[in-house]
N, CA, C, O and CB atoms as a CASP TS submission, in Angstrom:
PFRMAT TS
TARGET T0000
AUTHOR 0000-0000-0000
METHOD Language model
MODEL 1
PARENT N/A
ATOM      1  N   MET     1       0.861  -1.179   0.000  1.00  0.00           N
ATOM      2  CA  MET     1       0.000   0.000   0.000  1.00  0.00           C
ATOM      3  C   MET     1       0.900   1.232   0.000  1.00  0.00           C
ATOM      4  O   MET     1       1.856   1.302   0.772  1.00  0.00           O
ATOM      5  CB  MET     1      -0.976   0.004   1.237  1.00  0.00           C
ATOM      6  N   SER     2       0.604   2.189  -0.849  1.00  0.00           N
ATOM      7  CA  SER     2       1.365   3.434  -0.850  1.00  0.00           C
ATOM      8  C   SER     2       0.554   4.508  -0.145  1.00  0.00           C
ATOM      9  O   SER     2      -0.677   4.488  -0.153  1.00  0.00           O
ATOM     10  CB  SER     2       1.725   3.872  -2.298  1.00  0.00           C
ATOM     11  N   PHE     3       1.259   5.435   0.456  1.00  0.00           N
ATOM     12  CA  PHE     3       0.585   6.513   1.164  1.00  0.00           C
ATOM     13  C   PHE     3       0.884   7.833   0.493  1.00  0.00           C
ATOM     14  O   PHE     3       2.021   8.094   0.098  1.00  0.00           O
ATOM     15  CB  PHE     3       1.007   6.553   2.634  1.00  0.00           C
ATOM     16  N   VAL     4      -0.124   8.660   0.363  1.00  0.00           N
ATOM     17  CA  VAL     4       0.017   9.973  -0.250  1.00  0.00           C
ATOM     18  C   VAL     4       0.261  10.974   0.853  1.00  0.00           C
ATOM     19  O   VAL     4      -0.391  10.926   1.896  1.00  0.00           O
ATOM     20  CB  VAL     4      -1.238  10.356  -1.090  1.00  0.00           C
ATOM     21  N   ASP     5       1.185  11.871   0.638  1.00  0.00           N
ATOM     22  CA  ASP     5       1.454  12.941   1.585  1.00  0.00           C
ATOM     23  C   ASP     5       0.164  13.705   1.839  1.00  0.00           C
ATOM     24  O   ASP     5      -0.492  14.148   0.897  1.00  0.00           O
ATOM     25  CB  ASP     5       2.567  13.887   1.063  1.00  0.00           C
ATOM     26  N   VAL     6      -0.205  13.863   3.117  1.00  0.00           N
ATOM     27  CA  VAL     6      -1.463  14.544   3.432  1.00  0.00           C
ATOM     28  C   VAL     6      -1.462  15.985   2.954  1.00  0.00           C
ATOM     29  O   VAL     6      -2.525  16.592   2.825  1.00  0.00           O
ATOM     30  CB  VAL     6      -1.725  14.502   4.926  1.00  0.00           C
ATOM     31  N   ALA     7      -0.296  16.537   2.690  1.00  0.00           N
ATOM     32  CA  ALA     7      -0.211  17.912   2.201  1.00  0.00           C
ATOM     33  C   ALA     7      -0.361  17.996   0.685  1.00  0.00           C
ATOM     34  O   ALA     7      -0.401  19.093   0.127  1.00  0.00           O
ATOM     35  CB  ALA     7       1.109  18.529   2.618  1.00  0.00           C
ATOM     36  N   GLU     8      -0.444  16.852   0.018  1.00  0.00           N
ATOM     37  CA  GLU     8      -0.590  16.851  -1.442  1.00  0.00           C
ATOM     38  C   GLU     8      -1.912  17.523  -1.808  1.00  0.00           C
ATOM     39  O   GLU     8      -2.962  17.154  -1.282  1.00  0.00           O
ATOM     40  CB  GLU     8      -0.529  15.394  -2.014  1.00  0.00           C
ATOM     41  N   PRO     9      -1.865  18.491  -2.694  1.00  0.00           N
ATOM     42  CA  PRO     9      -3.099  19.218  -3.024  1.00  0.00           C
ATOM     43  C   PRO     9      -4.051  18.390  -3.894  1.00  0.00           C
ATOM     44  O   PRO     9      -3.641  17.533  -4.677  1.00  0.00           O
ATOM     45  CB  PRO     9      -2.757  20.521  -3.739  1.00  0.00           C
ATOM     46  N   ALA    10      -5.309  18.682  -3.721  1.00  0.00           N
ATOM     47  CA  ALA    10      -6.327  18.042  -4.562  1.00  0.00           C
ATOM     48  C   ALA    10      -6.242  18.657  -5.953  1.00  0.00           C
ATOM     49  O   ALA    10      -6.296  19.877  -6.108  1.00  0.00           O
ATOM     50  CB  ALA    10      -7.771  18.213  -3.954  1.00  0.00           C
ATOM     51  N   THR    11      -6.110  17.814  -6.948  1.00  0.00           N
ATOM     52  CA  THR    11      -5.981  18.295  -8.323  1.00  0.00           C
ATOM     53  C   THR    11      -7.093  17.773  -9.227  1.00  0.00           C
ATOM     54  O   THR    11      -7.116  18.073 -10.420  1.00  0.00           O
ATOM     55  CB  THR    11      -4.635  17.892  -8.888  1.00  0.00           C
ATOM     56  N   ARG    12      -8.012  16.993  -8.664  1.00  0.00           N
ATOM     57  CA  ARG    12      -9.096  16.421  -9.459  1.00  0.00           C
ATOM     58  C   ARG    12     -10.441  16.638  -8.767  1.00  0.00           C
ATOM     59  O   ARG    12     -10.550  16.602  -7.541  1.00  0.00           O
ATOM     60  CB  ARG    12      -8.854  14.919  -9.700  1.00  0.00           C
ATOM     61  N   ARG    13     -11.458  16.863  -9.595  1.00  0.00           N
ATOM     62  CA  ARG    13     -12.834  16.918  -9.102  1.00  0.00           C
ATOM     63  C   ARG    13     -13.495  15.607  -9.492  1.00  0.00           C
ATOM     64  O   ARG    13     -13.443  15.191 -10.649  1.00  0.00           O
ATOM     65  CB  ARG    13     -13.622  18.162  -9.684  1.00  0.00           C
ATOM     66  N   ILE    14     -14.114  14.966  -8.520  1.00  0.00           N
ATOM     67  CA  ILE    14     -14.871  13.739  -8.755  1.00  0.00           C
ATOM     68  C   ILE    14     -16.346  14.102  -8.674  1.00  0.00           C
ATOM     69  O   ILE    14     -16.788  14.702  -7.694  1.00  0.00           O
ATOM     70  CB  ILE    14     -14.495  12.609  -7.717  1.00  0.00           C
ATOM     71  N   THR    15     -17.101  13.744  -9.693  1.00  0.00           N
ATOM     72  CA  THR    15     -18.551  13.947  -9.674  1.00  0.00           C
ATOM     73  C   THR    15     -19.202  12.576  -9.713  1.00  0.00           C
ATOM     74  O   THR    15     -18.944  11.776 -10.612  1.00  0.00           O
ATOM     75  CB  THR    15     -19.033  14.844 -10.876  1.00  0.00           C
ATOM     76  N   VAL    16     -20.055  12.315  -8.718  1.00  0.00           N
ATOM     77  CA  VAL    16     -20.723  11.023  -8.599  1.00  0.00           C
ATOM     78  C   VAL    16     -22.216  11.242  -8.837  1.00  0.00           C
ATOM     79  O   VAL    16     -22.835  12.113  -8.227  1.00  0.00           O
ATOM     80  CB  VAL    16     -20.460  10.368  -7.192  1.00  0.00           C
ATOM     81  N   TYR    17     -22.774  10.444  -9.726  1.00  0.00           N
ATOM     82  CA  TYR    17     -24.178  10.557 -10.097  1.00  0.00           C
ATOM     83  C   TYR    17     -24.940   9.357  -9.531  1.00  0.00           C
ATOM     84  O   TYR    17     -24.677   8.213  -9.902  1.00  0.00           O
ATOM     85  CB  TYR    17     -24.342  10.644 -11.645  1.00  0.00           C
ATOM     86  N   PHE    18     -25.884   9.631  -8.633  1.00  0.00           N
ATOM     87  CA  PHE    18     -26.740   8.598  -8.070  1.00  0.00           C
ATOM     88  C   PHE    18     -28.111   8.758  -8.722  1.00  0.00           C
ATOM     89  O   PHE    18     -28.797   9.754  -8.492  1.00  0.00           O
ATOM     90  CB  PHE    18     -26.825   8.700  -6.492  1.00  0.00           C
ATOM     91  N   ASP    19     -28.503   7.801  -9.517  1.00  0.00           N
ATOM     92  CA  ASP    19     -29.797   7.879 -10.200  1.00  0.00           C
ATOM     93  C   ASP    19     -30.848   7.175  -9.362  1.00  0.00           C
ATOM     94  O   ASP    19     -30.648   6.056  -8.890  1.00  0.00           O
ATOM     95  CB  ASP    19     -29.721   7.254 -11.618  1.00  0.00           C
ATOM     96  N   SER    20     -31.956   7.846  -9.191  1.00  0.00           N
ATOM     97  CA  SER    20     -33.108   7.233  -8.543  1.00  0.00           C
ATOM     98  C   SER    20     -34.349   7.652  -9.323  1.00  0.00           C
ATOM     99  O   SER    20     -34.344   8.688  -9.986  1.00  0.00           O
ATOM    100  CB  SER    20     -33.211   7.650  -7.029  1.00  0.00           C
ATOM    101  N   PRO    21     -35.390   6.869  -9.250  1.00  0.00           N
ATOM    102  CA  PRO    21     -36.592   7.170 -10.043  1.00  0.00           C
ATOM    103  C   PRO    21     -37.110   8.588  -9.791  1.00  0.00           C
ATOM    104  O   PRO    21     -37.444   8.942  -8.661  1.00  0.00           O
ATOM    105  CB  PRO    21     -37.694   6.158  -9.726  1.00  0.00           C
ATOM    106  N   GLY    22     -37.172   9.386 -10.842  1.00  0.00           N
ATOM    107  CA  GLY    22     -37.707  10.738 -10.742  1.00  0.00           C
ATOM    108  C   GLY    22     -36.789  11.754 -10.099  1.00  0.00           C
ATOM    109  O   GLY    22     -37.111  12.942 -10.071  1.00  0.00           O
ATOM    110  N   ASP    23     -35.661  11.319  -9.586  1.00  0.00           N
ATOM    111  CA  ASP    23     -34.771  12.256  -8.901  1.00  0.00           C
ATOM    112  C   ASP    23     -33.357  11.695  -8.936  1.00  0.00           C
ATOM    113  O   ASP    23     -33.153  10.497  -8.739  1.00  0.00           O
ATOM    114  CB  ASP    23     -35.236  12.508  -7.430  1.00  0.00           C
ATOM    115  N   GLY    24     -32.404  12.542  -9.181  1.00  0.00           N
ATOM    116  CA  GLY    24     -31.023  12.105  -9.193  1.00  0.00           C
ATOM    117  C   GLY    24     -30.186  12.970  -8.275  1.00  0.00           C
ATOM    118  O   GLY    24     -30.348  14.190  -8.244  1.00  0.00           O
ATOM    119  N   LEU    25     -29.307  12.356  -7.541  1.00  0.00           N
ATOM    120  CA  LEU    25     -28.425  13.062  -6.633  1.00  0.00           C
ATOM    121  C   LEU    25     -27.045  13.142  -7.278  1.00  0.00           C
ATOM    122  O   LEU    25     -26.536  12.146  -7.792  1.00  0.00           O
ATOM    123  CB  LEU    25     -28.363  12.357  -5.243  1.00  0.00           C
ATOM    124  N   VAL    26     -26.446  14.320  -7.249  1.00  0.00           N
ATOM    125  CA  VAL    26     -25.102  14.520  -7.797  1.00  0.00           C
ATOM    126  C   VAL    26     -24.238  15.098  -6.692  1.00  0.00           C
ATOM    127  O   VAL    26     -24.587  16.116  -6.094  1.00  0.00           O
ATOM    128  CB  VAL    26     -25.119  15.461  -9.058  1.00  0.00           C
ATOM    129  N   LEU    27     -23.104  14.449  -6.416  1.00  0.00           N
ATOM    130  CA  LEU    27     -22.169  14.921  -5.400  1.00  0.00           C
ATOM    131  C   LEU    27     -20.812  15.166  -6.039  1.00  0.00           C
ATOM    132  O   LEU    27     -20.394  14.432  -6.935  1.00  0.00           O
ATOM    133  CB  LEU    27     -22.050  13.903  -4.238  1.00  0.00           C
ATOM    134  N   GLU    28     -20.126  16.208  -5.571  1.00  0.00           N
ATOM    135  CA  GLU    28     -18.795  16.543  -6.082  1.00  0.00           C
ATOM    136  C   GLU    28     -17.804  16.568  -4.930  1.00  0.00           C
ATOM    137  O   GLU    28     -18.115  17.012  -3.825  1.00  0.00           O
ATOM    138  CB  GLU    28     -18.807  17.908  -6.822  1.00  0.00           C
ATOM    139  N   TYR    29     -16.593  16.076  -5.217  1.00  0.00           N
ATOM    140  CA  TYR    29     -15.543  16.027  -4.216  1.00  0.00           C
ATOM    141  C   TYR    29     -14.203  16.399  -4.842  1.00  0.00           C
ATOM    142  O   TYR    29     -14.019  16.288  -6.055  1.00  0.00           O
ATOM    143  CB  TYR    29     -15.473  14.633  -3.573  1.00  0.00           C
ATOM    144  N   ALA    30     -13.280  16.836  -4.009  1.00  0.00           N
ATOM    145  CA  ALA    30     -11.905  17.111  -4.428  1.00  0.00           C
ATOM    146  C   ALA    30     -11.013  15.962  -3.961  1.00  0.00           C
ATOM    147  O   ALA    30     -11.206  15.420  -2.873  1.00  0.00           O
ATOM    148  CB  ALA    30     -11.400  18.480  -3.853  1.00  0.00           C
ATOM    149  N   ALA    31     -10.040  15.596  -4.788  1.00  0.00           N
ATOM    150  CA  ALA    31      -9.132  14.503  -4.455  1.00  0.00           C
ATOM    151  C   ALA    31      -7.833  14.652  -5.230  1.00  0.00           C
ATOM    152  O   ALA    31      -7.741  15.438  -6.173  1.00  0.00           O
ATOM    153  CB  ALA    31      -9.782  13.139  -4.753  1.00  0.00           C
ATOM    154  N   THR    32      -6.842  13.894  -4.820  1.00  0.00           N
ATOM    155  CA  THR    32      -5.617  13.825  -5.606  1.00  0.00           C
ATOM    156  C   THR    32      -5.899  12.973  -6.843  1.00  0.00           C
ATOM    157  O   THR    32      -6.934  12.310  -6.919  1.00  0.00           O
ATOM    158  CB  THR    32      -4.426  13.235  -4.764  1.00  0.00           C
ATOM    159  N   ALA    33      -5.006  12.989  -7.784  1.00  0.00           N
ATOM    160  CA  ALA    33      -5.194  12.197  -9.002  1.00  0.00           C
ATOM    161  C   ALA    33      -5.280  10.704  -8.685  1.00  0.00           C
ATOM    162  O   ALA    33      -6.125   9.999  -9.237  1.00  0.00           O
ATOM    163  CB  ALA    33      -4.049  12.460  -9.990  1.00  0.00           C
ATOM    164  N   ALA    34      -4.408  10.223  -7.798  1.00  0.00           N
ATOM    165  CA  ALA    34      -4.408   8.796  -7.442  1.00  0.00           C
ATOM    166  C   ALA    34      -5.702   8.410  -6.739  1.00  0.00           C
ATOM    167  O   ALA    34      -6.290   7.373  -7.049  1.00  0.00           O
ATOM    168  CB  ALA    34      -3.205   8.462  -6.544  1.00  0.00           C
ATOM    169  N   GLN    35      -6.148   9.229  -5.802  1.00  0.00           N
ATOM    170  CA  GLN    35      -7.398   8.948  -5.097  1.00  0.00           C
ATOM    171  C   GLN    35      -8.573   8.934  -6.071  1.00  0.00           C
ATOM    172  O   GLN    35      -9.431   8.053  -6.000  1.00  0.00           O
ATOM    173  CB  GLN    35      -7.638   9.987  -3.988  1.00  0.00           C
ATOM    174  N   ALA    36      -8.613   9.897  -6.970  1.00  0.00           N
ATOM    175  CA  ALA    36      -9.707   9.995  -7.928  1.00  0.00           C
ATOM    176  C   ALA    36      -9.756   8.763  -8.826  1.00  0.00           C
ATOM    177  O   ALA    36     -10.832   8.217  -9.072  1.00  0.00           O
ATOM    178  CB  ALA    36      -9.561  11.262  -8.775  1.00  0.00           C
ATOM    179  N   PHE    37      -8.611   8.328  -9.310  1.00  0.00           N
ATOM    180  CA  PHE    37      -8.552   7.158 -10.181  1.00  0.00           C
ATOM    181  C   PHE    37      -9.064   5.915  -9.463  1.00  0.00           C
ATOM    182  O   PHE    37      -9.885   5.172  -9.999  1.00  0.00           O
ATOM    183  CB  PHE    37      -7.123   6.930 -10.672  1.00  0.00           C
ATOM    184  N   ARG    38      -8.572   5.696  -8.248  1.00  0.00           N
ATOM    185  CA  ARG    38      -8.959   4.488  -7.506  1.00  0.00           C
ATOM    186  C   ARG    38     -10.433   4.524  -7.097  1.00  0.00           C
ATOM    187  O   ARG    38     -11.135   3.519  -7.205  1.00  0.00           O
ATOM    188  CB  ARG    38      -8.078   4.327  -6.261  1.00  0.00           C
ATOM    189  N   PHE    39     -10.895   5.679  -6.629  1.00  0.00           N
ATOM    190  CA  PHE    39     -12.307   5.793  -6.251  1.00  0.00           C
ATOM    191  C   PHE    39     -13.210   5.574  -7.464  1.00  0.00           C
ATOM    192  O   PHE    39     -14.187   4.829  -7.385  1.00  0.00           O
ATOM    193  CB  PHE    39     -12.588   7.172  -5.620  1.00  0.00           C
ATOM    194  N   ALA    40     -12.888   6.215  -8.574  1.00  0.00           N
ATOM    195  CA  ALA    40     -13.720   6.102  -9.774  1.00  0.00           C
ATOM    196  C   ALA    40     -13.790   4.657 -10.246  1.00  0.00           C
ATOM    197  O   ALA    40     -14.863   4.184 -10.621  1.00  0.00           O
ATOM    198  CB  ALA    40     -13.175   7.000 -10.896  1.00  0.00           C
ATOM    199  N   ALA    41     -12.679   3.957 -10.233  1.00  0.00           N
ATOM    200  CA  ALA    41     -12.674   2.555 -10.669  1.00  0.00           C
ATOM    201  C   ALA    41     -13.592   1.716  -9.784  1.00  0.00           C
ATOM    202  O   ALA    41     -14.351   0.894 -10.296  1.00  0.00           O
ATOM    203  CB  ALA    41     -11.240   1.981 -10.643  1.00  0.00           C
ATOM    204  N   ALA    42     -13.538   1.907  -8.473  1.00  0.00           N
ATOM    205  CA  ALA    42     -14.379   1.144  -7.551  1.00  0.00           C
ATOM    206  C   ALA    42     -15.852   1.537  -7.699  1.00  0.00           C
ATOM    207  O   ALA    42     -16.729   0.674  -7.669  1.00  0.00           O
ATOM    208  CB  ALA    42     -13.914   1.361  -6.100  1.00  0.00           C
ATOM    209  N   ALA    43     -16.121   2.821  -7.856  1.00  0.00           N
ATOM    210  CA  ALA    43     -17.503   3.290  -7.967  1.00  0.00           C
ATOM    211  C   ALA    43     -18.162   2.782  -9.255  1.00  0.00           C
ATOM    212  O   ALA    43     -19.312   2.343  -9.237  1.00  0.00           O
ATOM    213  CB  ALA    43     -17.547   4.826  -7.924  1.00  0.00           C
ATOM    214  N   VAL    44     -17.437   2.843 -10.354  1.00  0.00           N
ATOM    215  CA  VAL    44     -17.975   2.345 -11.631  1.00  0.00           C
ATOM    216  C   VAL    44     -18.214   0.843 -11.540  1.00  0.00           C
ATOM    217  O   VAL    44     -19.222   0.343 -12.039  1.00  0.00           O
ATOM    218  CB  VAL    44     -17.007   2.668 -12.806  1.00  0.00           C
ATOM    219  N   HIS    45     -17.302   0.130 -10.911  1.00  0.00           N
ATOM    220  CA  HIS    45     -17.467  -1.313 -10.717  1.00  0.00           C
ATOM    221  C   HIS    45     -18.735  -1.622  -9.915  1.00  0.00           C
ATOM    222  O   HIS    45     -19.350  -2.673 -10.094  1.00  0.00           O
ATOM    223  CB  HIS    45     -16.235  -1.899 -10.005  1.00  0.00           C
ATOM    224  N   SER    46     -19.117  -0.701  -9.034  1.00  0.00           N
ATOM    225  CA  SER    46     -20.329  -0.864  -8.215  1.00  0.00           C
ATOM    226  C   SER    46     -21.592  -0.361  -8.921  1.00  0.00           C
ATOM    227  O   SER    46     -22.687  -0.428  -8.362  1.00  0.00           O
ATOM    228  CB  SER    46     -20.162  -0.128  -6.893  1.00  0.00           C
ATOM    229  N   GLY    47     -21.439   0.138 -10.140  1.00  0.00           N
ATOM    230  CA  GLY    47     -22.602   0.547 -10.913  1.00  0.00           C
ATOM    231  C   GLY    47     -22.926   2.033 -10.881  1.00  0.00           C
ATOM    232  O   GLY    47     -23.971   2.442 -11.388  1.00  0.00           O
ATOM    233  N   LEU    48     -22.057   2.847 -10.298  1.00  0.00           N
ATOM    234  CA  LEU    48     -22.291   4.290 -10.268  1.00  0.00           C
ATOM    235  C   LEU    48     -21.700   4.952 -11.506  1.00  0.00           C
ATOM    236  O   LEU    48     -20.755   4.441 -12.107  1.00  0.00           O
ATOM    237  CB  LEU    48     -21.690   4.910  -8.993  1.00  0.00           C
ATOM    238  N   ALA    49     -22.259   6.077 -11.873  1.00  0.00           N
ATOM    239  CA  ALA    49     -21.686   6.902 -12.937  1.00  0.00           C
ATOM    240  C   ALA    49     -20.789   7.939 -12.273  1.00  0.00           C
ATOM    241  O   ALA    49     -21.206   8.624 -11.340  1.00  0.00           O
ATOM    242  CB  ALA    49     -22.807   7.588 -13.813  1.00  0.00           C
ATOM    243  N   VAL    50     -19.567   8.049 -12.754  1.00  0.00           N
ATOM    244  CA  VAL    50     -18.574   8.938 -12.151  1.00  0.00           C
ATOM    245  C   VAL    50     -17.797   9.643 -13.250  1.00  0.00           C
ATOM    246  O   VAL    50     -17.451   9.039 -14.265  1.00  0.00           O
ATOM    247  CB  VAL    50     -17.614   8.154 -11.219  1.00  0.00           C
ATOM    248  N   THR    51     -17.526  10.926 -13.038  1.00  0.00           N
ATOM    249  CA  THR    51     -16.601  11.629 -13.919  1.00  0.00           C
ATOM    250  C   THR    51     -15.484  12.209 -13.066  1.00  0.00           C
ATOM    251  O   THR    51     -15.679  12.531 -11.894  1.00  0.00           O
ATOM    252  CB  THR    51     -17.327  12.748 -14.734  1.00  0.00           C
ATOM    253  N   VAL    52     -14.316  12.336 -13.671  1.00  0.00           N
ATOM    254  CA  VAL    52     -13.149  12.937 -13.017  1.00  0.00           C
ATOM    255  C   VAL    52     -12.589  13.974 -13.969  1.00  0.00           C
ATOM    256  O   VAL    52     -12.382  13.696 -15.150  1.00  0.00           O
ATOM    257  CB  VAL    52     -12.061  11.856 -12.639  1.00  0.00           C
ATOM    258  N   ASP    53     -12.343  15.178 -13.452  1.00  0.00           N
ATOM    259  CA  ASP    53     -11.727  16.221 -14.266  1.00  0.00           C
ATOM    260  C   ASP    53     -10.823  17.073 -13.380  1.00  0.00           C
ATOM    261  O   ASP    53     -10.666  16.796 -12.191  1.00  0.00           O
ATOM    262  CB  ASP    53     -12.807  17.101 -14.963  1.00  0.00           C
ATOM    263  N   SER    54     -10.245  18.086 -13.955  1.00  0.00           N
ATOM    264  CA  SER    54      -9.313  18.944 -13.210  1.00  0.00           C
ATOM    265  C   SER    54      -9.945  20.265 -12.780  1.00  0.00           C
ATOM    266  O   SER    54      -9.233  21.228 -12.499  1.00  0.00           O
ATOM    267  CB  SER    54      -8.082  19.226 -14.052  1.00  0.00           C
ATOM    268  N   MET    55     -11.252  20.317 -12.726  1.00  0.00           N
ATOM    269  CA  MET    55     -11.968  21.560 -12.407  1.00  0.00           C
ATOM    270  C   MET    55     -12.176  21.733 -10.894  1.00  0.00           C
ATOM    271  O   MET    55     -13.295  21.990 -10.448  1.00  0.00           O
ATOM    272  CB  MET    55     -13.326  21.579 -13.122  1.00  0.00           C
ATOM    273  N   VAL    56     -11.110  21.594 -10.114  1.00  0.00           N
ATOM    274  CA  VAL    56     -11.177  21.780  -8.660  1.00  0.00           C
ATOM    275  C   VAL    56     -11.377  23.264  -8.384  1.00  0.00           C
ATOM    276  O   VAL    56     -10.729  24.114  -8.995  1.00  0.00           O
ATOM    277  CB  VAL    56      -9.879  21.241  -7.946  1.00  0.00           C
ATOM    278  N   ARG    57     -12.276  23.563  -7.461  1.00  0.00           N
ATOM    279  CA  ARG    57     -12.548  24.959  -7.118  1.00  0.00           C
ATOM    280  C   ARG    57     -12.511  25.119  -5.603  1.00  0.00           C
ATOM    281  O   ARG    57     -12.684  24.141  -4.875  1.00  0.00           O
ATOM    282  CB  ARG    57     -13.923  25.417  -7.687  1.00  0.00           C
ATOM    283  N   PRO    58     -12.291  26.325  -5.126  1.00  0.00           N
ATOM    284  CA  PRO    58     -12.284  26.552  -3.674  1.00  0.00           C
ATOM    285  C   PRO    58     -13.616  26.132  -3.059  1.00  0.00           C
ATOM    286  O   PRO    58     -14.678  26.342  -3.647  1.00  0.00           O
ATOM    287  CB  PRO    58     -11.995  28.037  -3.356  1.00  0.00           C
ATOM    288  N   GLY    59     -13.548  25.548  -1.890  1.00  0.00           N
ATOM    289  CA  GLY    59     -14.751  25.150  -1.179  1.00  0.00           C
ATOM    290  C   GLY    59     -15.280  23.772  -1.537  1.00  0.00           C
ATOM    291  O   GLY    59     -16.253  23.315  -0.936  1.00  0.00           O
ATOM    292  N   LEU    60     -14.664  23.099  -2.501  1.00  0.00           N
ATOM    293  CA  LEU    60     -15.095  21.756  -2.880  1.00  0.00           C
ATOM    294  C   LEU    60     -14.738  20.797  -1.741  1.00  0.00           C
ATOM    295  O   LEU    60     -13.603  20.788  -1.263  1.00  0.00           O
ATOM    296  CB  LEU    60     -14.429  21.304  -4.231  1.00  0.00           C
ATOM    297  N   ARG    61     -15.707  19.998  -1.314  1.00  0.00           N
ATOM    298  CA  ARG    61     -15.481  19.079  -0.192  1.00  0.00           C
ATOM    299  C   ARG    61     -14.455  18.018  -0.567  1.00  0.00           C
ATOM    300  O   ARG    61     -14.436  17.536  -1.699  1.00  0.00           O
ATOM    301  CB  ARG    61     -16.802  18.410   0.239  1.00  0.00           C
ATOM    302  N   PRO    62     -13.598  17.655   0.393  1.00  0.00           N
ATOM    303  CA  PRO    62     -12.666  16.562   0.117  1.00  0.00           C
ATOM    304  C   PRO    62     -13.403  15.228   0.051  1.00  0.00           C
ATOM    305  O   PRO    62     -14.448  15.053   0.678  1.00  0.00           O
ATOM    306  CB  PRO    62     -11.565  16.508   1.190  1.00  0.00           C
ATOM    307  N   LEU    63     -12.859  14.312  -0.697  1.00  0.00           N
ATOM    308  CA  LEU    63     -13.428  12.970  -0.822  1.00  0.00           C
ATOM    309  C   LEU    63     -13.493  12.334   0.565  1.00  0.00           C
ATOM    310  O   LEU    63     -12.465  12.250   1.237  1.00  0.00           O
ATOM    311  CB  LEU    63     -12.586  12.087  -1.803  1.00  0.00           C
ATOM    312  N   PRO    64     -14.678  11.879   1.020  1.00  0.00           N
ATOM    313  CA  PRO    64     -14.776  11.233   2.331  1.00  0.00           C
ATOM    314  C   PRO    64     -13.907   9.976   2.382  1.00  0.00           C
ATOM    315  O   PRO    64     -13.777   9.264   1.386  1.00  0.00           O
ATOM    316  CB  PRO    64     -16.243  10.879   2.650  1.00  0.00           C
ATOM    317  N   CYS    65     -13.330   9.715   3.513  1.00  0.00           N
ATOM    318  CA  CYS    65     -12.496   8.521   3.730  1.00  0.00           C
ATOM    319  C   CYS    65     -11.402   8.417   2.672  1.00  0.00           C
ATOM    320  O   CYS    65     -11.079   7.322   2.213  1.00  0.00           O
ATOM    321  CB  CYS    65     -13.363   7.246   3.715  1.00  0.00           C
ATOM    322  N   ARG    66     -10.835   9.553   2.287  1.00  0.00           N
ATOM    323  CA  ARG    66      -9.874   9.571   1.181  1.00  0.00           C
ATOM    324  C   ARG    66      -8.637   8.721   1.417  1.00  0.00           C
ATOM    325  O   ARG    66      -7.979   8.324   0.456  1.00  0.00           O
ATOM    326  CB  ARG    66      -9.452  10.969   0.913  1.00  0.00           C
ATOM    327  N   ILE    67      -8.301   8.429   2.670  1.00  0.00           N
ATOM    328  CA  ILE    67      -7.146   7.577   2.944  1.00  0.00           C
ATOM    329  C   ILE    67      -7.342   6.171   2.368  1.00  0.00           C
ATOM    330  O   ILE    67      -6.365   5.479   2.082  1.00  0.00           O
ATOM    331  CB  ILE    67      -6.895   7.496   4.455  1.00  0.00           C
ATOM    332  N   LEU    68      -8.600   5.745   2.195  1.00  0.00           N
ATOM    333  CA  LEU    68      -8.879   4.430   1.617  1.00  0.00           C
ATOM    334  C   LEU    68      -8.471   4.352   0.152  1.00  0.00           C
ATOM    335  O   LEU    68      -8.262   3.256  -0.368  1.00  0.00           O
ATOM    336  CB  LEU    68     -10.354   4.101   1.756  1.00  0.00           C
ATOM    337  N   TRP    69      -8.355   5.486  -0.519  1.00  0.00           N
ATOM    338  CA  TRP    69      -8.105   5.514  -1.955  1.00  0.00           C
ATOM    339  C   TRP    69      -6.668   5.900  -2.299  1.00  0.00           C
ATOM    340  O   TRP    69      -6.366   6.196  -3.455  1.00  0.00           O
ATOM    341  CB  TRP    69      -9.057   6.473  -2.618  1.00  0.00           C
ATOM    342  N   CYS    70      -5.782   5.900  -1.303  1.00  0.00           N
ATOM    343  CA  CYS    70      -4.366   6.257  -1.540  1.00  0.00           C
ATOM    344  C   CYS    70      -3.616   5.106  -2.159  1.00  0.00           C
ATOM    345  O   CYS    70      -2.420   5.221  -2.427  1.00  0.00           O
ATOM    346  CB  CYS    70      -3.678   6.676  -0.233  1.00  0.00           C
TER
END
């Protein structure tokens, strides 16, 4: 397991799309490139729609439990 320096800046925005009948929930998070790649792979494998881009903006919430995706 590799560990990412906690001071490493978030360089990717992760957008997760949760589809439900008549209503869809969209959540956005900030993460490092490695975290974003690993999270997206696991989320897509679980059937979620996910996009990753470099449009990180101030105030974007960090990816919850981000240490799991290092």
